[in-house]
C-alpha positions as CSV (number, residue, x, y, z in Angstrom):
1,M,25.2,-43.5,156.4
2,R,22.7,-41.1,154.9
3,S,19.9,-43.9,154.1
4,E,20.7,-45.3,157.7
5,L,19.7,-41.8,158.8
6,S,16.7,-41.7,156.6
7,R,15.5,-44.8,158.3
8,A,16.1,-43.9,161.5
9,R,14.2,-40.5,160.8
10,Q,11.0,-42.4,159.5
11,V,11.1,-44.9,163.0
12,I,11.3,-41.4,165.2
13,A,8.5,-40.1,163.3
14,R,6.3,-43.0,163.4
15,A,6.8,-43.7,166.8
16,A,6.2,-40.3,168.1
17,A,3.0,-40.2,166.1
18,R,2.1,-43.2,167.7
19,T,2.3,-41.8,171.4
20,E,0.9,-38.6,170.5
21,T,-2.2,-40.5,169.3
22,R,-2.1,-42.7,172.7
23,L,-1.6,-39.2,174.8
24,A,-4.9,-37.8,172.7
25,D,-6.9,-40.8,174.0
26,L,-6.4,-39.7,177.4
27,P,-7.6,-36.6,179.4
28,G,-5.4,-33.7,179.7
29,P,-2.5,-34.2,182.4
30,E,-4.2,-32.2,185.2
31,D,-7.2,-34.4,184.7
32,R,-5.8,-37.7,184.6
33,S,-6.1,-40.6,187.2
34,P,-3.0,-42.1,188.8
35,E,-3.4,-45.1,186.7
36,Q,-3.6,-42.6,183.3
37,R,-0.6,-40.6,184.5
38,A,1.0,-44.0,184.5
39,I,0.1,-44.9,181.2
40,A,1.0,-41.1,179.9
41,E,4.5,-41.7,181.6
42,A,5.1,-45.3,180.0
43,A,4.5,-44.1,176.7
44,G,6.5,-41.0,177.5
45,D,9.4,-42.9,178.5
46,A,9.5,-45.4,175.4
47,V,9.4,-42.8,173.0
48,R,12.0,-40.5,174.7
49,A,14.5,-43.7,175.2
50,L,14.3,-44.2,171.2
51,R,14.9,-40.2,171.0
52,A,18.1,-40.6,172.9
53,V,19.4,-43.7,171.3
54,F,18.6,-41.8,167.7
55,M,20.7,-38.8,168.8
56,D,23.5,-40.8,170.5
57,R,24.0,-42.7,167.1
58,H,22.9,-39.8,164.5
59,G,23.4,-36.6,166.6
60,D,26.4,-35.2,164.6
61,A,24.8,-35.9,161.3
62,V,21.6,-34.6,162.5
63,Y,23.5,-31.3,163.5
64,D,25.3,-31.0,160.4
65,E,22.2,-31.4,158.2
66,L,20.4,-28.5,160.2
67,T,23.5,-26.0,160.0
68,D,24.6,-27.1,156.5
69,G,27.9,-29.0,157.6
70,R,28.3,-26.1,160.5
71,S,28.7,-23.5,158.0
72,R,25.6,-21.6,159.7
73,H,25.4,-20.8,163.3
74,L,21.9,-21.2,164.6
75,R,21.2,-20.1,168.3
76,V,19.2,-22.8,170.5
77,G,15.8,-21.7,169.6
78,E,16.7,-21.9,166.1
79,L,17.9,-24.6,166.1
80,A,15.2,-26.4,168.1
81,D,13.0,-25.2,165.5
82,A,14.7,-26.3,162.5
83,A,15.2,-29.7,163.7
84,A,11.3,-29.8,164.7
85,V,10.7,-29.3,160.9
86,A,13.5,-31.4,159.5
87,F,13.0,-34.3,162.0
88,P,9.4,-34.7,162.8
89,G,8.8,-36.4,166.3
90,L,12.4,-35.6,167.8
91,V,11.5,-32.3,169.3
92,P,8.1,-30.3,169.8
93,T,6.9,-28.0,166.9
94,T,6.9,-24.5,167.3
95,E,3.2,-24.7,167.2
96,R,2.7,-27.4,169.8
97,L,4.8,-25.1,171.9
98,A,2.9,-22.3,171.5
99,V,-0.2,-24.4,172.6
100,E,1.4,-25.3,175.6
101,L,2.7,-21.7,176.4
102,G,-0.6,-20.3,178.4
103,R,-0.9,-23.3,180.4
104,P,0.2,-23.7,183.9
105,Q,3.1,-25.8,184.4
106,A,1.3,-28.8,186.1
107,H,-1.1,-28.7,183.0
108,K,1.6,-29.3,180.5
109,E,2.6,-32.6,178.7
110,G,6.6,-31.9,179.4
111,H,7.3,-31.7,175.6
112,E,10.3,-29.9,176.6
113,I,12.2,-32.8,178.2
114,D,12.3,-33.9,174.5
115,Q,14.4,-30.4,174.0
116,G,16.4,-31.4,176.8
117,I,17.2,-35.0,175.2
118,F,17.9,-33.2,171.8
119,F,20.5,-30.3,173.4
120,S,22.2,-33.0,175.8
121,R,23.3,-34.9,173.1
122,V,24.5,-31.9,170.8
123,L,26.3,-30.3,173.4
124,R,27.9,-33.5,174.4
125,S,29.2,-34.0,170.9
126,P,33.0,-32.7,170.5
127,Q,32.0,-31.7,166.9
128,A,28.4,-30.2,167.1
129,G,28.7,-28.9,170.8
130,P,31.4,-26.4,170.3
131,H,29.9,-25.2,167.0
132,L,26.7,-24.5,169.2
133,L,28.4,-22.6,171.9
134,D,30.0,-20.1,169.3
135,A,26.7,-19.8,167.6
136,M,25.4,-18.6,171.3
137,L,28.7,-16.1,171.7
138,L,27.5,-14.3,168.5
139,P,25.8,-10.6,169.1
140,T,22.0,-11.1,168.9
141,S,20.1,-9.3,165.9
142,R,18.4,-6.9,168.3
143,A,21.7,-5.5,169.8
144,L,23.0,-4.9,166.2
145,T,20.1,-3.1,165.6
146,L,20.5,-0.9,168.5
147,L,24.1,-0.5,168.3
148,P,24.3,2.9,166.3
149,Q,22.0,4.6,168.3
150,F,23.8,3.2,172.0
151,I,27.3,4.3,170.5
152,E,25.7,7.9,169.4
153,T,23.2,8.6,172.8
154,G,25.3,6.1,175.2
155,S,22.1,5.0,176.6
156,V,19.3,2.5,175.6
157,D,16.0,1.5,177.8
158,L,15.2,-2.3,177.1
159,G,12.3,-2.3,179.4
160,S,13.8,-4.7,182.1
161,V,17.1,-3.4,182.0
162,R,18.8,0.4,181.5
163,L,22.0,0.8,179.9
164,E,24.2,3.7,180.2
165,R,27.9,4.6,179.3
166,T,29.5,7.1,181.4
167,G,33.3,7.8,180.3
168,A,34.5,4.2,179.7
169,V,32.0,2.5,181.8
170,A,28.5,0.6,180.6
171,R,26.3,0.8,183.5
172,L,23.7,-2.1,183.1
173,T,20.8,-1.4,185.9
174,M,18.2,-4.2,186.1
175,C,15.0,-2.2,186.7
176,R,12.1,-4.9,187.1
177,D,11.2,-2.9,190.4
178,D,7.6,-4.4,190.8
179,A,9.3,-8.0,190.7
180,L,12.4,-7.4,192.9
181,N,14.5,-8.2,189.5
182,A,12.9,-11.6,189.0
183,E,13.9,-13.0,185.7
184,D,11.8,-14.1,183.1
185,N,12.2,-15.0,179.1
186,A,11.9,-11.1,178.4
187,Q,14.5,-10.0,181.0
188,V,16.8,-12.6,179.5
189,D,16.2,-11.2,176.2
190,D,17.2,-7.4,177.8
191,M,19.9,-8.8,179.6
192,E,21.6,-10.3,176.7
193,T,21.0,-7.5,174.4
194,A,22.9,-5.2,177.1
195,V,25.5,-7.2,177.6
196,D,26.2,-7.5,173.7
197,L,25.9,-3.7,173.6
198,A,28.5,-3.2,176.2
199,L,31.0,-5.5,174.9
200,L,30.3,-4.2,170.9
201,D,30.6,-0.6,171.7
202,P,34.6,0.4,171.4
203,A,34.3,2.8,174.0
204,V,33.5,0.9,176.7
205,E,36.0,-0.6,178.7
206,V,34.5,-2.1,182.0
207,G,30.8,-3.2,182.3
208,L,28.6,-2.7,185.5
209,L,25.7,-4.4,186.7
210,R,23.4,-3.3,189.7
211,G,20.1,-3.3,190.7
212,G,17.7,-0.3,190.5
213,E,15.6,1.3,193.3
214,M,12.6,-1.0,193.8
215,T,8.6,-0.2,194.1
216,H,8.0,-3.4,195.7
217,P,6.2,-2.7,198.9
218,R,8.9,-4.4,201.3
219,Y,11.8,-2.8,199.8
220,R,10.2,0.5,198.5
221,G,13.2,3.1,197.5
222,R,15.9,0.5,198.1
223,R,18.3,-1.0,195.4
224,V,17.9,-4.8,194.8
225,F,20.1,-7.0,192.6
226,S,18.2,-9.9,191.9
227,A,15.4,-12.5,193.5
228,G,16.3,-15.1,190.8
229,I,13.7,-16.8,188.9
230,N,10.0,-15.3,188.6
231,L,8.4,-18.2,190.5
232,K,4.9,-16.5,189.2
233,S,6.2,-17.2,185.7
234,L,7.2,-20.6,186.2
235,H,4.1,-21.9,187.9
236,S,2.0,-20.3,185.2
237,G,4.2,-22.0,182.5
238,D,6.1,-19.1,181.4
239,I,9.6,-20.1,182.0
240,S,10.9,-22.4,178.9
241,L,13.9,-24.8,178.9
242,V,15.0,-23.1,175.7
243,D,14.4,-19.4,175.6
244,F,15.1,-19.0,179.4
245,L,17.2,-21.9,181.0
246,L,19.6,-22.4,178.0
247,R,19.6,-19.3,176.3
248,R,20.5,-17.4,180.1
249,E,23.7,-19.8,180.8
250,L,24.7,-20.2,177.1
251,G,24.0,-16.7,176.1
252,Y,24.8,-13.5,178.2
253,I,26.1,-15.7,181.4
254,H,28.6,-17.2,178.9
255,K,29.3,-13.9,177.3
256,L,30.4,-12.3,180.6
257,V,32.8,-14.7,181.1
258,R,33.9,-15.4,177.5
259,G,33.1,-12.4,175.6
260,I,31.1,-12.3,172.3
261,L,32.6,-14.0,169.0
262,S,34.5,-11.9,166.8
263,D,35.3,-12.0,163.1
264,E,38.6,-14.2,163.3
265,E,39.4,-13.2,159.7
266,T,39.9,-9.5,160.7
267,N,40.7,-10.1,164.6
268,W,43.5,-12.9,164.6
269,R,44.4,-11.6,168.1
270,A,41.5,-13.3,169.6
271,R,38.5,-15.1,169.1
272,T,36.0,-13.3,171.2
273,V,35.7,-9.6,172.2
274,E,35.4,-9.5,176.1
275,K,35.7,-6.9,178.8
276,P,36.0,-7.1,182.6
277,W,32.7,-6.7,184.7
278,V,31.8,-5.6,188.3
279,A,28.3,-6.5,189.9
280,V,27.2,-4.8,193.1
281,V,24.9,-6.4,195.6
282,D,22.8,-3.6,197.7
283,S,20.2,-6.1,199.4
284,F,20.8,-9.4,198.1
285,A,21.2,-12.1,195.3
286,I,19.1,-15.0,195.2
287,G,19.1,-17.9,192.8
288,G,19.9,-16.8,189.6
289,G,21.3,-13.4,191.1
290,A,23.6,-15.6,193.2
291,Q,24.7,-17.4,189.8
292,L,25.3,-14.4,188.0
293,L,28.0,-13.2,190.7
294,L,30.1,-16.2,189.7
295,A,30.5,-15.0,186.1
296,F,31.9,-11.6,187.4
297,D,35.4,-10.4,187.9
298,H,34.8,-8.3,190.7
299,V,31.7,-8.4,193.2
300,I,31.0,-5.6,195.8
301,A,28.4,-5.9,198.4
302,A,26.8,-4.1,200.8
303,S,27.4,-5.2,204.9
304,D,23.9,-6.2,205.2
305,A,23.6,-8.1,202.2
306,Y,23.3,-11.6,201.7
307,I,23.6,-14.4,198.7
308,S,21.6,-17.9,198.7
309,L,20.6,-20.7,196.1
310,P,17.4,-22.1,197.3
311,A,17.9,-24.8,194.5
312,A,16.5,-27.6,197.2
313,Q,13.7,-25.6,198.0
314,E,12.7,-24.9,194.3
315,G,13.8,-28.2,193.1
316,I,15.4,-27.0,190.1
317,I,19.3,-26.9,189.3
318,P,20.8,-23.4,189.9
319,G,22.2,-23.0,186.0
320,A,25.9,-23.4,186.0
321,A,26.3,-22.5,189.9
322,N,27.1,-26.0,190.6
323,Y,29.9,-25.9,188.6
324,R,31.2,-22.0,189.3
325,L,30.7,-22.3,193.1
326,T,32.5,-25.7,193.7
327,R,35.4,-24.0,192.0
328,S,35.5,-20.8,193.6
329,A,34.1,-21.7,197.2
330,G,35.2,-25.4,197.7
331,P,32.9,-28.4,197.4
332,R,32.0,-28.2,201.0
333,L,30.5,-24.6,201.1
334,A,29.2,-25.3,197.7
335,R,27.1,-28.4,199.0
336,Q,25.7,-26.4,202.3
337,V,24.4,-23.6,200.2
338,I,22.8,-25.7,197.1
339,L,21.7,-28.8,199.2
340,E,20.9,-27.2,202.4
341,G,20.1,-23.9,201.4
342,R,22.6,-22.0,203.7
343,R,22.6,-18.4,203.2
344,I,25.6,-16.4,203.2
345,W,25.8,-12.9,204.8
346,A,28.4,-10.5,203.2
347,S,29.3,-9.9,206.8
348,E,30.7,-13.4,207.2
349,P,34.0,-14.6,206.4
350,A,32.6,-17.4,203.9
351,A,31.4,-14.3,201.7
352,R,35.1,-13.7,200.9
353,L,35.0,-16.8,198.7
354,V,32.3,-15.1,196.4
355,V,32.4,-11.6,197.1
356,D,35.6,-9.4,197.1
357,E,34.7,-6.2,198.9
358,V,32.0,-5.4,201.6
359,H,31.2,-2.0,202.5
360,D,28.5,0.2,204.7
361,H,25.5,1.4,202.0
362,A,27.0,4.8,202.2
363,E,30.7,3.7,201.2
364,L,29.2,1.7,198.0
365,D,29.5,4.2,195.4
366,L,32.7,5.3,195.9
367,A,34.0,1.7,196.1
368,V,32.1,0.9,192.5
369,E,34.3,4.0,191.1
370,R,37.4,2.7,192.4
371,S,36.8,-1.0,191.2
372,V,35.9,0.0,187.8
373,E,38.9,2.0,187.5
374,R,41.2,-0.6,188.5
375,L,39.9,-3.1,185.9
376,R,40.8,-0.2,183.0
377,G,44.1,-1.4,183.6
378,S,46.1,-2.4,180.2
379,A,47.0,-5.9,180.9
380,V,43.5,-6.7,182.6
381,L,42.0,-8.3,179.7
382,A,45.1,-10.8,178.6
383,N,45.4,-12.0,182.4
384,R,41.4,-12.0,182.6
385,R,41.3,-14.5,179.3
386,M,44.0,-16.7,180.7
387,L,42.5,-16.8,184.3
388,N,38.9,-17.6,182.6
389,L,40.8,-20.1,180.6
390,A,42.3,-21.9,183.5
391,E,39.0,-22.0,185.5
392,E,36.4,-22.6,183.2
393,P,37.8,-24.4,180.1
394,P,35.4,-24.6,177.4
395,D,35.3,-28.2,176.8
396,E,34.7,-28.5,180.5
397,F,31.7,-26.0,180.5
398,R,29.9,-27.5,177.5
399,R,30.3,-31.2,179.2
400,Y,28.7,-29.8,182.2
401,M,25.9,-27.9,180.4
402,A,25.0,-31.1,178.3
403,E,24.0,-32.8,181.2
404,F,22.3,-29.7,182.6
405,A,19.9,-29.4,179.3
406,L,18.5,-32.7,180.5
407,Q,18.6,-32.8,184.2
408,Q,16.9,-29.4,184.2
409,A,14.1,-30.3,181.8
410,L,13.5,-33.2,183.8
411,R,13.1,-31.3,186.9
412,L,10.9,-28.8,185.5
413,Y,8.3,-31.5,185.2
414,S,8.6,-33.3,188.3
415,S,6.0,-33.5,190.4
416,D,7.7,-31.6,193.6
417,V,8.5,-28.9,191.3
418,I,5.0,-28.3,190.3
419,D,3.8,-28.4,193.9
420,K,6.7,-26.1,195.2
421,V,6.4,-23.4,192.3
422,G,2.6,-23.3,193.1
423,R,3.0,-23.1,196.7
424,F,5.6,-20.4,196.1
425,S,3.4,-18.4,193.5
426,A,0.3,-18.5,196.0
427,A,2.8,-17.0,198.8
428,A,2.9,-13.4,197.3
429,G,4.5,-11.0,199.4
430,T,7.0,-13.2,201.1
431,K,9.7,-11.5,202.6
432,D,12.3,-12.2,199.5
433,G,9.6,-11.4,196.9
434,R,10.3,-14.7,195.2
435,S,6.9,-14.7,193.7
436,G,7.6,-11.7,191.7
C-alpha cells in the first residue's frame, strides 16, 4: 500500500505540472478567447478527474499521513497547507493561493476547486471525516489566548464582534456597521473566537447573538442582524473556500450546534462543552444571516423583520441551510425560499417554522431577557444535546458537508456567479446593502 501511494503521488505531481505548463502558455483567465477557455477547462478537468480518483483510492492514507495516524488535529486551513507540501499537485500551495488572493474572482484560475475535491473526499470518509469534524470543534488558539482576559474583565472587542458577559449571559454583538454585518474572512475569525470564549467561560450559561446599530446611510441608528456574505469581497476574490466557507460551517456555526470538543480524559460525561443560544433579528437576516438562525435554540424577531436566502440570485449554495431548513420548515417551504427566493416576513404564519417569538421593537429587549432566563434551566443542556443528536446526527451532517465542499467550490468559479457578484458589487447602496 505504501509503494502504491508513492507511485500515485508521483503521477499526481507530474500530471499537475503538465497542466500548469499548459495553462502558463495561455493568457490569463480574463484575457482568454472562447477557444482558449475551452482548452484550459479541458486541461483542468482532466487533472481534476485524476485527483478525484487519487483521493477515492488513497484518501484515508493521505489523511493518516498528514495527521500522523489521526494523532494530530489539523483544522481545514492547516490540513490544506500540509497536503500541498506532502502531495505536490493535489491541492494549491499557500504561495499560489496568495498570488490569486488579490485578483478579482473572474481573474482566478479556480485552484480552490482542487481543495473542494480534497475536502469532499476527506469528509466523505467514515474514518477521516469525523476526525476532521473533531479538529474543527477544538477552540482556536486566538480564543485560548484571550480567555484569561475575558474571564477577568467580562468583555473583549474583536473588531467585527463585541463580546460582553452580563451575569450568566455572553452577549455577542455583530458590529460591522458600515457593511450591515455582511461577513468576510475576518468576521468569520472574529465570530469563531467569540463563540469559543462564550463556550469556554465557566461563568457563561447562555449565549446571545444580536446585530449592533448601523452607520450605513439606509439603516443609520438601527440594529441589523446580517446581510449575509459580503458580495464586494466575493467579487474582489477575498472570500475563500477554506478560510470562509468551510471554516464558517465546520467552525463556529457547528460549534453553536455541537459545542467545543472537551478533554475526554477528564470530562467523561460528554464529548463537548455546549450552551444554549438565542438570536435576535431586529431588521433582517439575509443569506448567511438566515443560515445562522437555523443553528440557534431560540430566535426572536421584530414584527417588521424578514428572513431570506437569495441563493438562486447569487448562484451559490447557502451553507448548511438546505439541510437545516428542510428539516425545520419542510421541503416545500425550503424550496420556495432557496430556489425561488421567497422572503419570509416575521409577521406571516410561515415564519413560526424558523422564528419562535415576534414582538414590536419596544418589546424586544424584555423578550430577550425572558428567553435567556428560560434557557438557564438545569435540564436544558441535556435535552438540547439529545434534540440536536436527533435533528442533526453527526454522520448525516458530515455527508452533507462532503458534497457541499465540492459543489460550493464549483459554484464559486462558475461563469454565472462571477457575472452576478460583479453586478451585485456594482450596485452599491441597494436597499439591502448586500454589496457591503
